[in-house]
C-alpha positions as a Markdown table, in Angstrom:
| # | Residue | x | y | z |
|---|---|---|---|---|
| 1 | Met | 31.6 | -8.0 | -72.3 |
| 2 | Ser | 27.7 | -7.5 | -71.9 |
| 3 | His | 25.7 | -5.7 | -69.4 |
| 4 | Pro | 25.4 | -7.1 | -66.0 |
| 5 | Lys | 22.9 | -10.0 | -65.6 |
| 6 | Thr | 20.0 | -9.8 | -63.2 |
| 7 | Pro | 19.5 | -12.9 | -61.0 |
| 8 | Ser | 16.2 | -13.8 | -62.7 |
| 9 | Ser | 18.3 | -14.5 | -65.9 |
| 10 | Ser | 20.6 | -16.8 | -63.9 |
| 11 | Arg | 18.2 | -19.5 | -62.9 |
| 12 | Cys | 17.0 | -22.9 | -63.6 |
| 13 | Val | 14.0 | -24.9 | -62.5 |
| 14 | Met | 14.0 | -28.5 | -63.5 |
| 15 | Asn | 11.7 | -31.6 | -62.8 |
| 16 | Glu | 12.4 | -35.3 | -63.0 |
| 17 | Leu | 10.3 | -38.3 | -62.2 |
| 18 | Val | 11.9 | -41.0 | -60.1 |
| 19 | Leu | 12.0 | -44.1 | -62.1 |
| 20 | Pro | 12.9 | -47.7 | -61.0 |
| 21 | Asn | 16.2 | -47.4 | -62.6 |
| 22 | Asp | 17.1 | -44.4 | -60.6 |
| 23 | Thr | 16.5 | -46.0 | -57.1 |
| 24 | Asn | 18.3 | -48.2 | -54.7 |
| 25 | Thr | 16.9 | -51.5 | -53.3 |
| 26 | Leu | 14.9 | -49.5 | -50.7 |
| 27 | Gly | 13.1 | -47.7 | -53.5 |
| 28 | Asn | 14.8 | -44.4 | -52.8 |
| 29 | Leu | 16.5 | -42.1 | -55.4 |
| 30 | Met | 20.2 | -43.0 | -55.3 |
| 31 | Gly | 22.4 | -40.2 | -54.1 |
| 32 | Gly | 24.6 | -40.2 | -57.1 |
| 33 | Arg | 21.7 | -39.8 | -59.5 |
| 34 | Leu | 20.3 | -36.9 | -57.5 |
| 35 | Leu | 24.0 | -35.2 | -57.7 |
| 36 | His | 23.6 | -35.8 | -61.5 |
| 37 | Phe | 20.4 | -34.0 | -61.8 |
| 38 | Met | 21.7 | -31.3 | -59.4 |
| 39 | Asp | 24.8 | -30.9 | -61.5 |
| 40 | Ile | 22.8 | -30.5 | -64.7 |
| 41 | Cys | 20.3 | -27.9 | -63.3 |
| 42 | Ala | 23.1 | -25.9 | -61.6 |
| 43 | Ala | 25.1 | -26.0 | -65.0 |
| 44 | Ile | 22.1 | -24.7 | -66.9 |
| 45 | Ala | 21.9 | -21.7 | -64.4 |
| 46 | Ala | 25.6 | -21.0 | -64.9 |
| 47 | Gln | 25.5 | -21.2 | -68.6 |
| 48 | Arg | 22.5 | -18.8 | -68.6 |
| 49 | His | 24.4 | -16.4 | -66.8 |
| 50 | Ser | 27.7 | -16.4 | -68.5 |
| 51 | Asn | 26.4 | -17.5 | -72.0 |
| 52 | Arg | 29.5 | -19.7 | -72.1 |
| 53 | Thr | 30.4 | -23.3 | -71.7 |
| 54 | Val | 30.9 | -24.2 | -68.0 |
| 55 | Val | 32.6 | -26.9 | -66.0 |
| 56 | Thr | 31.9 | -28.0 | -62.4 |
| 57 | Ala | 34.8 | -26.8 | -60.3 |
| 58 | Ser | 33.5 | -28.0 | -56.8 |
| 59 | Val | 30.5 | -29.1 | -55.0 |
| 60 | Asp | 30.1 | -27.9 | -51.4 |
| 61 | Ser | 27.7 | -28.5 | -48.6 |
| 62 | Val | 25.6 | -31.2 | -50.1 |
| 63 | Asp | 22.8 | -31.9 | -47.5 |
| 64 | Phe | 20.8 | -35.0 | -47.8 |
| 65 | Arg | 17.8 | -34.3 | -45.5 |
| 66 | Gly | 15.2 | -36.9 | -46.6 |
| 67 | Ala | 14.8 | -39.7 | -49.0 |
| 68 | Ile | 13.1 | -39.1 | -52.4 |
| 69 | Lys | 11.0 | -42.1 | -53.2 |
| 70 | Leu | 10.1 | -44.1 | -56.5 |
| 71 | Gly | 7.3 | -42.2 | -58.3 |
| 72 | Glu | 8.0 | -38.9 | -56.7 |
| 73 | Val | 9.1 | -35.9 | -58.8 |
| 74 | Val | 12.3 | -34.2 | -58.0 |
| 75 | Val | 12.0 | -30.5 | -58.2 |
| 76 | Leu | 15.2 | -28.5 | -58.5 |
| 77 | Glu | 15.8 | -24.8 | -58.4 |
| 78 | Ala | 19.3 | -23.4 | -59.1 |
| 79 | Val | 20.2 | -19.8 | -58.8 |
| 80 | Val | 23.5 | -18.1 | -59.4 |
| 81 | Thr | 24.4 | -16.4 | -56.0 |
| 82 | Arg | 27.5 | -14.6 | -57.2 |
| 83 | Ala | 29.9 | -14.2 | -60.2 |
| 84 | Phe | 33.6 | -13.8 | -59.5 |
| 85 | Thr | 36.4 | -13.4 | -62.3 |
| 86 | Thr | 35.9 | -16.7 | -64.1 |
| 87 | Ser | 33.8 | -18.5 | -61.8 |
| 88 | Met | 30.2 | -18.6 | -60.5 |
| 89 | Glu | 28.7 | -20.0 | -57.4 |
| 90 | Val | 25.1 | -21.7 | -57.8 |
| 91 | Ser | 22.9 | -22.5 | -54.9 |
| 92 | Ile | 20.6 | -25.4 | -55.6 |
| 93 | Glu | 17.6 | -26.4 | -53.6 |
| 94 | Val | 15.8 | -29.6 | -54.1 |
| 95 | Trp | 12.3 | -30.9 | -53.0 |
| 96 | Ala | 10.5 | -34.1 | -53.3 |
| 97 | Glu | 6.9 | -33.7 | -54.7 |
| 98 | Asp | 4.2 | -36.2 | -54.3 |
| 99 | Asn | 2.7 | -36.6 | -57.8 |
| 100 | Ala | -1.0 | -37.3 | -56.7 |
| 101 | Thr | -1.1 | -34.5 | -54.1 |
| 102 | Gly | 1.4 | -31.9 | -55.1 |
| 103 | Glu | 2.7 | -31.8 | -51.5 |
| 104 | Arg | 6.4 | -30.9 | -51.4 |
| 105 | Arg | 8.9 | -31.4 | -48.8 |
| 106 | His | 12.5 | -30.0 | -48.9 |
| 107 | Ser | 15.0 | -32.6 | -49.5 |
| 108 | Asn | 18.4 | -31.3 | -50.3 |
| 109 | Arg | 20.6 | -28.3 | -50.7 |
| 110 | Ala | 24.2 | -27.7 | -52.1 |
| 111 | Phe | 26.5 | -25.1 | -53.6 |
| 112 | Tyr | 28.2 | -25.7 | -57.0 |
| 113 | Thr | 31.0 | -23.8 | -58.4 |
| 114 | Phe | 31.5 | -23.5 | -62.1 |
| 115 | Val | 34.1 | -21.9 | -64.4 |
| 116 | Ala | 33.3 | -20.6 | -67.7 |
| 117 | Val | 35.7 | -21.8 | -70.4 |
| 118 | Asp | 36.5 | -21.0 | -74.0 |
| 119 | Gln | 36.6 | -23.8 | -76.8 |
| 120 | Ser | 40.0 | -24.7 | -75.6 |
| 121 | Gly | 39.0 | -25.1 | -72.2 |
| 122 | Arg | 40.8 | -22.2 | -70.7 |
| 123 | Pro | 38.8 | -20.0 | -68.2 |
| 124 | Ile | 37.4 | -17.0 | -69.4 |
| 125 | Pro | 35.8 | -14.0 | -67.5 |
| 126 | Val | 32.3 | -13.8 | -66.7 |
| 127 | Val | 29.7 | -10.8 | -66.3 |
| 128 | Ala | 29.2 | -9.5 | -62.8 |
| 129 | Leu | 25.9 | -10.4 | -61.1 |
| 130 | Glu | 24.0 | -7.4 | -59.7 |
| 131 | Pro | 21.8 | -8.4 | -56.9 |
| 132 | Asp | 18.4 | -6.6 | -56.6 |
| 133 | Thr | 16.7 | -7.5 | -53.4 |
| 134 | Asp | 17.8 | -7.9 | -49.9 |
| 135 | Gln | 17.5 | -11.7 | -50.2 |
| 136 | Glu | 19.8 | -11.5 | -53.5 |
| 137 | Arg | 22.2 | -9.2 | -51.6 |
| 138 | Glu | 22.4 | -11.6 | -48.7 |
| 139 | Arg | 23.0 | -14.7 | -50.9 |
| 140 | Phe | 25.7 | -12.5 | -52.9 |
| 141 | Glu | 27.6 | -11.5 | -49.6 |
| 142 | Ala | 27.3 | -15.3 | -48.3 |
| 143 | Ala | 28.7 | -16.6 | -51.6 |
| 144 | Gly | 31.9 | -14.3 | -51.2 |
| 145 | Arg | 32.4 | -15.8 | -47.7 |
| 146 | Arg | 32.0 | -19.3 | -48.9 |
| 147 | Arg | 34.5 | -18.7 | -51.7 |
| 148 | Gln | 37.0 | -17.5 | -49.2 |
| 149 | Leu | 36.4 | -20.6 | -47.1 |
| 150 | Arg | 36.8 | -22.8 | -50.1 |
| 151 | Leu | 40.1 | -21.1 | -51.1 |
| 152 | Val | 41.4 | -21.2 | -47.4 |
| 153 | Leu | 40.7 | -24.9 | -47.0 |
| 154 | Ala | 42.3 | -25.6 | -50.5 |
| 155 | Gly | 45.4 | -23.8 | -49.2 |
| 156 | Arg | 45.1 | -20.9 | -52.0 |
| 157 | Leu | 44.2 | -18.2 | -49.6 |
| 158 | Ala | 45.7 | -17.4 | -46.2 |
| 159 | Leu | 43.1 | -17.1 | -43.5 |
| 160 | Glu | 44.4 | -13.6 | -42.6 |
| 161 | Asp | 43.6 | -12.6 | -46.2 |
| 162 | Ala | 40.1 | -13.9 | -46.2 |
| 163 | Asp | 38.7 | -10.4 | -45.0 |
| 164 | Glu | 34.8 | -11.2 | -45.6 |
| 165 | Leu | 35.0 | -14.5 | -43.9 |
| 166 | Arg | 36.9 | -13.2 | -40.9 |
| 167 | Asp | 34.8 | -10.2 | -40.6 |
| 168 | His | 31.6 | -12.4 | -40.6 |
| 169 | Leu | 33.0 | -14.8 | -38.1 |
| 170 | Arg | 33.7 | -11.9 | -35.8 |
| 171 | Glu | 30.0 | -10.6 | -36.3 |
| 172 | Ile | 28.6 | -14.0 | -35.1 |
| 173 | Ala | 31.2 | -14.1 | -32.3 |
| 174 | Leu | 33.3 | -16.9 | -33.7 |
| 175 | Glu | 36.8 | -15.5 | -33.8 |
| 176 | Pro | 39.1 | -17.3 | -36.1 |
| 177 | Pro | 42.2 | -18.8 | -34.6 |
| 178 | Pro | 45.2 | -16.5 | -34.2 |
| 179 | Thr | 47.8 | -16.7 | -36.9 |
| 180 | Glu | 51.2 | -17.3 | -36.0 |
| 181 | Gly | 53.1 | -14.1 | -35.3 |
| 182 | Ala | 49.8 | -12.3 | -34.5 |
| 183 | Glu | 49.2 | -10.6 | -31.2 |
Protein backbone atom coordinates (compact mmCIF):
# COMPACT_ATOMS: atom_id res chain seq x y z
CA MET A 1 0.00 0.00 0.00
CA SER A 2 1.27 3.50 -0.75
CA HIS A 3 2.04 6.30 1.69
CA PRO A 4 -0.78 8.17 3.47
CA LYS A 5 -2.48 10.72 1.27
CA THR A 6 -2.75 14.37 2.15
CA PRO A 7 -6.17 16.01 2.07
CA SER A 8 -5.17 18.18 -0.92
CA SER A 9 -4.87 15.02 -3.05
CA SER A 10 -8.32 13.90 -1.91
CA ARG A 11 -10.40 16.76 -3.34
CA CYS A 12 -12.57 17.62 -6.31
CA VAL A 13 -13.89 20.99 -7.44
CA MET A 14 -16.47 20.88 -10.20
CA ASN A 15 -18.66 23.44 -11.99
CA GLU A 16 -21.93 22.77 -13.82
CA LEU A 17 -24.14 25.23 -15.69
CA VAL A 18 -27.86 24.84 -14.94
CA LEU A 19 -29.59 24.32 -18.28
CA PRO A 20 -33.33 24.10 -19.06
CA ASN A 21 -33.27 20.29 -19.08
CA ASP A 22 -31.92 20.35 -15.48
CA THR A 23 -34.80 22.39 -14.06
CA ASN A 24 -38.32 21.90 -12.78
CA THR A 25 -41.34 23.96 -13.84
CA LEU A 26 -40.28 26.78 -11.47
CA GLY A 27 -36.93 27.15 -13.22
CA ASN A 28 -34.99 25.64 -10.30
CA LEU A 29 -32.38 22.90 -10.52
CA MET A 30 -34.09 19.58 -9.75
CA GLY A 31 -32.91 17.97 -6.50
CA GLY A 32 -32.19 14.64 -8.17
CA ARG A 33 -30.00 16.33 -10.76
CA LEU A 34 -28.07 18.12 -8.00
CA LEU A 35 -27.60 14.81 -6.16
CA HIS A 36 -26.24 13.39 -9.43
CA PHE A 37 -23.68 16.22 -9.70
CA MET A 38 -22.77 15.79 -6.02
CA ASP A 39 -22.29 12.03 -6.40
CA ILE A 40 -19.93 12.52 -9.34
CA CYS A 41 -17.83 15.16 -7.58
CA ALA A 42 -17.66 13.19 -4.32
CA ALA A 43 -16.75 9.98 -6.20
CA ILE A 44 -13.88 11.77 -7.96
CA ALA A 45 -12.48 12.88 -4.58
CA ALA A 46 -12.78 9.32 -3.20
CA GLN A 47 -11.18 7.81 -6.32
CA ARG A 48 -8.31 10.29 -6.14
CA HIS A 49 -7.72 9.33 -2.54
CA SER A 50 -7.91 5.57 -3.02
CA ASN A 51 -6.64 5.24 -6.60
CA ARG A 52 -9.43 2.67 -6.95
CA THR A 53 -12.92 2.30 -8.33
CA VAL A 54 -15.40 3.40 -5.68
CA VAL A 55 -19.09 2.79 -5.16
CA THR A 56 -21.54 4.95 -3.24
CA ALA A 57 -22.48 3.29 0.06
CA SER A 58 -24.57 6.04 1.66
CA VAL A 59 -25.61 9.66 1.47
CA ASP A 60 -26.21 11.49 4.74
CA SER A 61 -27.40 14.86 5.90
CA VAL A 62 -28.35 16.32 2.55
CA ASP A 63 -29.35 19.88 3.33
CA PHE A 64 -31.19 21.84 0.62
CA ARG A 65 -30.79 25.42 1.82
CA GLY A 66 -31.82 27.33 -1.27
CA ALA A 67 -32.85 26.91 -4.87
CA ILE A 68 -30.35 27.09 -7.70
CA LYS A 69 -31.83 28.86 -10.70
CA LEU A 70 -31.68 28.29 -14.44
CA GLY A 71 -28.51 29.88 -15.83
CA GLU A 72 -26.60 29.81 -12.55
CA VAL A 73 -23.39 27.87 -12.12
CA VAL A 74 -23.35 25.05 -9.58
CA VAL A 75 -19.98 25.04 -7.81
CA LEU A 76 -19.24 21.78 -5.97
CA GLU A 77 -16.30 21.10 -3.68
CA ALA A 78 -15.76 17.62 -2.27
CA VAL A 79 -13.07 16.52 0.16
CA VAL A 80 -12.34 13.16 1.77
CA THR A 81 -12.68 13.78 5.50
CA ARG A 82 -11.56 10.35 6.69
CA ALA A 83 -10.60 6.93 5.34
CA PHE A 84 -11.57 3.83 7.26
CA THR A 85 -10.69 0.23 6.36
CA THR A 86 -12.35 0.06 2.94
CA SER A 87 -14.60 3.12 3.06
CA MET A 88 -14.15 6.87 2.93
CA GLU A 89 -16.39 9.71 4.03
CA VAL A 90 -16.56 12.65 1.65
CA SER A 91 -17.93 16.05 2.64
CA ILE A 92 -19.41 18.05 -0.20
CA GLU A 93 -20.35 21.73 -0.23
CA VAL A 94 -22.39 23.35 -3.00
CA TRP A 95 -22.74 26.98 -4.00
CA ALA A 96 -24.93 28.70 -6.56
CA GLU A 97 -22.98 31.28 -8.54
CA ASP A 98 -24.47 34.12 -10.53
CA ASN A 99 -22.67 33.86 -13.86
CA ALA A 100 -22.84 37.62 -14.51
CA THR A 101 -21.68 38.94 -11.12
CA GLY A 102 -19.67 35.99 -9.76
CA GLU A 103 -21.62 36.30 -6.50
CA ARG A 104 -21.95 32.98 -4.65
CA ARG A 105 -24.39 31.75 -2.06
CA HIS A 106 -24.13 28.49 -0.15
CA SER A 107 -26.82 26.14 -1.32
CA ASN A 108 -26.25 22.58 -0.17
CA ARG A 109 -24.16 20.25 1.94
CA ALA A 110 -23.97 16.48 2.33
CA PHE A 111 -21.80 13.59 3.44
CA TYR A 112 -21.25 10.67 1.09
CA THR A 113 -19.66 7.35 1.98
CA PHE A 114 -17.80 5.40 -0.70
CA VAL A 115 -16.28 1.94 -0.61
CA ALA A 116 -13.22 1.11 -2.71
CA VAL A 117 -13.69 -2.09 -4.71
CA ASP A 118 -11.59 -4.41 -6.85
CA GLN A 119 -12.47 -5.56 -10.38
CA SER A 120 -14.88 -8.13 -8.93
CA GLY A 121 -16.71 -5.54 -6.86
CA ARG A 122 -15.28 -6.75 -3.53
CA PRO A 123 -14.26 -4.13 -0.94
CA ILE A 124 -10.52 -3.51 -0.69
CA PRO A 125 -8.43 -1.53 1.81
CA VAL A 126 -7.76 2.16 1.27
CA VAL A 127 -4.82 4.25 2.41
CA ALA A 128 -5.11 6.25 5.61
CA LEU A 129 -5.79 9.97 5.52
CA GLU A 130 -3.40 12.14 7.50
CA PRO A 131 -4.98 15.47 8.48
CA ASP A 132 -2.48 18.35 8.61
CA THR A 133 -4.38 21.42 9.81
CA ASP A 134 -6.67 21.99 12.78
CA GLN A 135 -9.64 22.22 10.40
CA GLU A 136 -8.69 18.90 8.76
CA ARG A 137 -8.28 17.25 12.19
CA GLU A 138 -11.70 18.55 13.26
CA ARG A 139 -13.31 17.16 10.07
CA PHE A 140 -11.44 13.87 10.59
CA GLU A 141 -12.75 13.47 14.17
CA ALA A 142 -16.30 14.48 13.19
CA ALA A 143 -16.22 11.90 10.38
CA GLY A 144 -15.50 9.18 12.96
CA ARG A 145 -18.52 10.24 15.01
CA ARG A 146 -20.78 10.35 11.94
CA ARG A 147 -19.59 6.87 10.95
CA GLN A 148 -20.43 5.52 14.39
CA LEU A 149 -23.86 7.16 14.21
CA ARG A 150 -24.49 5.60 10.76
CA LEU A 151 -23.51 2.18 12.13
CA VAL A 152 -25.70 2.57 15.25
CA LEU A 153 -28.69 3.63 13.14
CA ALA A 154 -28.11 0.70 10.77
CA GLY A 155 -28.02 -1.72 13.72
CA ARG A 156 -24.41 -2.69 12.97
CA LEU A 157 -22.94 -1.12 16.14
CA ALA A 158 -24.32 -1.02 19.65
CA LEU A 159 -24.54 2.48 21.13
CA GLU A 160 -22.44 1.41 24.11
CA ASP A 161 -19.64 0.52 21.65
CA ALA A 162 -19.77 3.89 19.88
CA ASP A 163 -17.05 5.45 22.05
CA GLU A 164 -16.25 8.50 19.91
CA LEU A 165 -19.91 9.38 19.48
CA ARG A 166 -20.77 8.81 23.14
CA ASP A 167 -17.80 10.87 24.37
CA HIS A 168 -18.72 13.72 22.04
CA LEU A 169 -22.34 13.71 23.21
CA ARG A 170 -21.13 13.94 26.80
CA GLU A 171 -18.82 16.84 25.89
CA ILE A 172 -21.72 18.82 24.49
CA ALA A 173 -23.93 17.79 27.42
CA LEU A 174 -26.21 15.48 25.47
CA GLU A 175 -26.03 12.20 27.31
CA PRO A 176 -27.00 9.20 25.21
CA PRO A 177 -29.92 7.20 26.59
CA PRO A 178 -28.92 4.57 29.14
CA THR A 179 -28.62 1.05 27.81
CA GLU A 180 -30.50 -1.83 29.37
CA GLY A 181 -28.73 -3.20 32.41
CA ALA A 182 -26.56 -0.08 32.78
CA GLU A 183 -26.56 1.88 36.00
